[in-house]
C-alpha positions in Angstrom: -0.7 -48.6 2.6 2.1 -46.3 2.4 -0.6 -43.5 3.0 -1.7 -45.8 5.8 2.2 -45.9 7.7 2.4 -42.1 7.2 -0.9 -41.5 9.0 -1.0 -44.5 12.1 2.8 -42.9 12.2 1.9 -38.5 12.3 -0.7 -39.3 15.2 1.5 -41.8 17.1 3.6 -39.3 16.8 1.7 -36.3 17.5 0.0 -37.8 20.6 3.7 -38.7 21.5 4.9 -35.3 21.7 2.3 -33.5 23.2 2.1 -35.9 26.1 5.6 -34.7 26.9 6.1 -31.7 25.6 7.2 -30.3 28.8 10.5 -33.2 29.7 13.1 -31.5 28.1 15.8 -33.9 30.1 16.7 -37.4 28.9 14.3 -40.0 30.1 11.7 -42.1 29.3 8.0 -41.2 28.2 5.1 -41.6 30.8 3.2 -44.2 31.1 0.3 -42.3 30.3 1.9 -42.2 26.8 2.0 -45.9 26.6 -1.7 -46.2 28.0 -3.3 -43.7 25.2 -1.3 -45.5 22.1 -2.4 -49.1 23.6 -6.0 -48.4 24.1 -6.0 -46.7 20.1 -4.2 -50.8 19.2 -7.0 -52.3 21.1 -9.8 -50.6 19.0 -8.1 -52.0 15.9 -9.6 -55.8 16.9 -13.3 -54.4 16.9 -13.5 -51.9 14.4 -12.0 -54.4 11.7 -15.1 -56.4 12.3 -16.9 -53.1 10.3 -14.5 -53.9 7.1 -16.6 -55.8 4.2 -15.5 -58.5 3.0 -13.8 -58.7 -0.5 -16.4 -60.3 -2.5 -19.1 -57.3 -1.3 -17.1 -55.2 -3.2 -18.2 -54.0 -6.5 -16.8 -51.6 -9.0 -17.9 -48.2 -10.8 -18.3 -50.5 -13.5 -20.2 -53.0 -12.4 -17.7 -56.3 -12.0 -16.6 -58.0 -9.0 -13.1 -58.6 -7.3 -11.8 -61.7 -8.5 -10.7 -64.4 -5.6 -6.4 -63.8 -5.8 -6.5 -67.8 -4.3 -9.3 -69.2 -6.5 -6.8 -72.2 -8.3 -4.0 -71.7 -6.4 -1.7 -74.6 -4.4 0.6 -73.5 -2.1 3.2 -76.1 -3.8 3.0 -73.6 -6.9 2.9 -70.0 -4.9 6.7 -71.3 -3.8 7.6 -72.6 -7.2 6.4 -69.0 -9.2 8.6 -67.3 -5.6 11.3 -69.4 -6.0 11.7 -68.6 -10.0 11.6 -65.0 -9.6 14.3 -64.8 -7.0 16.7 -66.6 -8.7 16.3 -63.0 -11.6 19.3 -61.0 -11.8 17.4 -58.2 -10.8 15.7 -59.8 -7.7 18.7 -61.0 -6.3 20.8 -58.2 -6.8 18.0 -56.2 -4.9 18.9 -58.3 -1.8 22.2 -56.6 -0.2 20.1 -53.1 -0.6 17.1 -54.8 1.0 19.3 -55.7 4.0 21.3 -52.7 4.3 19.5 -49.8 3.3 17.9 -49.6 6.4 20.6 -50.7 8.2 21.0 -47.3 10.2 17.7 -47.3 11.4 18.8 -49.5 14.6 22.0 -46.5 14.9 19.2 -43.7 15.0 17.4 -45.0 17.6 20.8 -45.7 19.8 21.6 -41.8 18.5 18.4 -40.5 20.2 17.8 -41.8 22.8 21.9 -41.3 24.2 21.9 -37.5 23.5 18.9 -36.0 23.3 15.8 -35.3 25.2 12.0 -36.8 26.1 10.2 -34.2 23.6 12.9 -33.8 21.0 12.6 -37.7 20.4 9.4 -37.2 20.3 9.7 -34.2 18.1 12.3 -36.7 15.8 9.3 -39.3 15.5 6.7 -36.9 14.0 9.1 -35.1 11.7 9.7 -39.3 10.8 6.6 -39.1 9.8 6.3 -36.1 8.0 9.4 -36.9 5.5 8.1 -40.7 4.8 5.1 -38.8 4.1 7.0 -35.8 2.0 9.2 -38.7 0.5 6.0 -40.4 -0.2 4.7 -37.6 -2.4 7.4 -36.2 -4.3 9.2 -39.2 -5.1 5.6 -40.7 -6.7 5.5 -37.3 -8.5 9.1 -37.3 -9.7 10.1 -40.5 -10.5 6.8 -40.4 -13.4 7.8 -37.9 -15.3 8.0 -38.1 -18.4 10.8 -35.6 -19.3 13.5 -38.4 -19.0 13.6 -41.8 -20.7 13.3 -44.6 -17.9 16.6 -45.8 -17.3 17.6 -42.2 -17.1 15.8 -41.9 -14.8 16.8 -44.5 -12.6 20.6 -43.9 -13.0 19.7 -40.3 -11.7 17.7 -41.3 -8.6 19.8 -44.3 -7.1 23.0 -41.9 -7.7 21.8 -38.9 -6.1 20.5 -41.7 -3.2 24.1 -42.9 -3.2 25.9 -39.1 -3.5 23.1 -37.9 -0.5 23.3 -41.3 2.0 27.5 -40.9 2.1 27.1 -37.6 2.8 24.6 -37.8 5.6 27.1 -40.6 7.3 30.5 -39.0 7.3 28.2 -36.3 8.8 26.8 -38.7 11.4 30.2 -39.8 12.0 31.3 -36.2 12.8 28.2 -35.4 15.3 28.6 -38.9 16.9 32.6 -38.3 17.6 31.6 -35.1 18.7 28.9 -36.1 21.3 30.4 -39.2 22.6 34.1 -37.8 23.6 32.5 -34.9 25.4 33.7 -34.3 28.3 30.0 -33.4 29.9 27.4 -36.0 29.0 25.4 -34.5 25.8 21.5 -34.4 26.6 20.4 -32.0 23.0 17.1 -30.3 23.6 15.3 -28.3 20.4 15.8 -24.7 23.1 19.7 -26.2 22.4 22.4 -24.8 21.0 23.2 -27.2 18.1 20.5 -28.9 18.2 19.5 -27.7 14.6 23.3 -30.3 13.6 22.2 -32.7 15.5 18.8 -33.1 14.5 18.8 -32.1 11.1 20.9 -35.3 9.8 18.7 -37.8 11.6 15.8 -36.4 10.3 17.7 -36.3 6.1 18.5 -39.9 7.6 14.4 -40.3 8.0 13.4 -39.2 4.8 16.4 -40.8 2.9 15.0 -44.5 3.9 11.3 -43.7 3.1 12.9 -42.5 -0.2 14.5 -45.8 -0.6 11.1 -47.7 -0.4 9.3 -45.9 -3.4 12.6 -46.5 -5.2 13.3 -50.1 -4.0 9.1 -50.8 -5.8 9.7 -48.5 -8.2 12.5 -50.9 -9.8 10.4 -53.4 -9.6 6.8 -52.1 -11.2 10.2 -50.9 -13.9 9.6 -55.3 -14.8 6.5 -56.2 -13.9 3.0 -55.4 -15.4 1.0 -58.0 -13.9 0.3 -57.5 -10.0 0.1 -61.1 -9.0 3.5 -61.2 -10.0 4.1 -58.0 -8.6 2.6 -59.1 -5.6 5.2 -62.1 -5.1 8.2 -59.7 -5.6 6.9 -58.0 -3.4 7.0 -60.6 -0.4 10.8 -61.7 -1.2 10.9 -58.2 -0.4 9.4 -57.5 2.6 10.8 -60.9 3.7 14.9 -59.4 3.3 13.9 -56.3 4.7 12.8 -58.3 7.7 15.7 -59.9 7.7 17.9 -57.2 7.2 15.6 -55.0 10.4 16.3 -58.3 12.8 20.4 -58.1 11.9 20.7 -54.4 12.2 18.6 -54.8 16.0 20.0 -57.5 17.4 23.4 -56.3 17.1 22.1 -52.8 18.2 20.7 -54.7 21.7 24.7 -55.8 21.2 26.7 -54.1 24.1 28.8 -52.1 21.2 29.5 -48.6 21.0 27.0 -46.2 19.0 30.1 -45.6 17.0 30.8 -49.1 16.1 27.2 -49.9 15.1 26.9 -46.7 13.2 30.2 -48.0 11.0 28.2 -51.5 10.5 25.3 -49.5 8.7 28.1 -47.5 6.5 29.8 -50.9 5.9 25.7 -52.6 4.7 24.7 -50.2 2.8 28.4 -49.5 1.1 28.6 -53.3 0.1 24.8 -52.4 -1.3 25.9 -50.5 -3.8 28.0 -52.1 -6.5 24.4 -55.1 -6.9 22.3 -52.2 -6.8 23.9 -50.2 -9.4 23.5 -53.1 -11.4 20.1 -53.3 -11.0 19.5 -50.0 -12.1 21.7 -50.5 -15.6 18.7 -53.5 -15.8 16.1 -51.4 -16.7 14.6 -50.8 -19.9 12.8 -48.3 -21.3 9.7 -50.5 -21.7 9.2 -53.5 -20.3 7.9 -55.4 -23.3 11.9 -54.5 -24.6 12.4 -57.3 -21.8 10.2 -60.1 -22.1 6.4 -60.2 -23.1 6.1 -63.1 -20.8 3.4 -62.7 -18.3 3.5 -64.1 -14.6 1.3 -67.5 -15.9 4.1 -68.4 -17.7 6.5 -68.2 -14.3 5.5 -71.9 -12.9 6.2 -72.8 -16.4 9.6 -71.2 -16.1 10.3 -73.2 -13.0 9.9 -76.3 -14.6 11.8 -75.6 -16.9 14.9 -74.3 -14.8 14.6 -77.8 -13.1 15.5 -79.0 -16.9 18.6 -76.0 -16.6 16.4 -73.6 -19.5 14.4 -71.3 -16.6 13.8 -67.5 -18.3 11.5 -65.7 -15.7 9.1 -63.2 -17.7 8.9 -59.4 -16.1 6.7 -56.1 -17.0 6.3 -52.2 -15.6 4.2 -50.7 -13.5 4.1 -46.8 -13.1 4.8 -45.8 -9.3 1.7 -43.7 -9.4 -0.3 -47.2 -9.3 2.0 -48.6 -6.3 1.0 -45.6 -4.1 -1.9 -46.4 -4.7 -2.1 -50.3 -3.7 -1.0 -51.7 -0.8 2.5 -53.0 -2.1 4.5 -51.9 0.8 2.4 -53.6 3.6 
């Protein structure tokens, strides 16, 4: 799913840039851009009928894909979901899920307020490129065997935190410069100073995608059961959606861009302590944590009602996550 998202973004933003490449002033993209993109989206429905049913898929070894819904009930699945939500390693991730990408709203405001149409289109294209680079790099780096898994987690997370604080400082300086300028600022790619203004947005996009990969890698260090991992990812995506709703709701309010940026900074800062605690919980091997598998999660939920809850999880390499549909 990570790869398909990146491909969609690259295709859509390439079309947007090609149709607006001559618009070097502030404004909106042409209606032709919307018509082309809407047309592509409309192709999704008829093309979806060409996808084979899961039960028709046969693996290279001759086995078929089992029906994941067989023997399941909504009540039991919600029980497993809430049992996972109450575990420390999932609960402590909630602040970073809500707060890390809060800056996305500000980035949209920033591009719209200070950049030309074609520069914004270029920003969308660079966002897709940065996402692809992040997926490839962190997929490789987080599977390295040179470092122990706990050491790798600490190196990655503290690097993330330092880079993000630096980017926020850079962004605040830019916002202050452009918002207080004597004349209204419109930055185009042939405008002096464009690199300074554009680079910070590109790096934010890179770090936001890197955050996705890192969070799913963290989940993989605690899980080796795909069904448990799937339920946990459902929790992750839910809270990311909550964060996006709050961020875009605030972005729609009539407050200054600087205030929106400061809120994004505070949201990230508040998430740092909890995420740091999760990073220090990461085991070298999931078996060192608890060998219990997903089948016992529902039993754990029943035990929780008696005050004896204990949810067990295992580990999945990041390459497996990148190859699967865990991001959608």
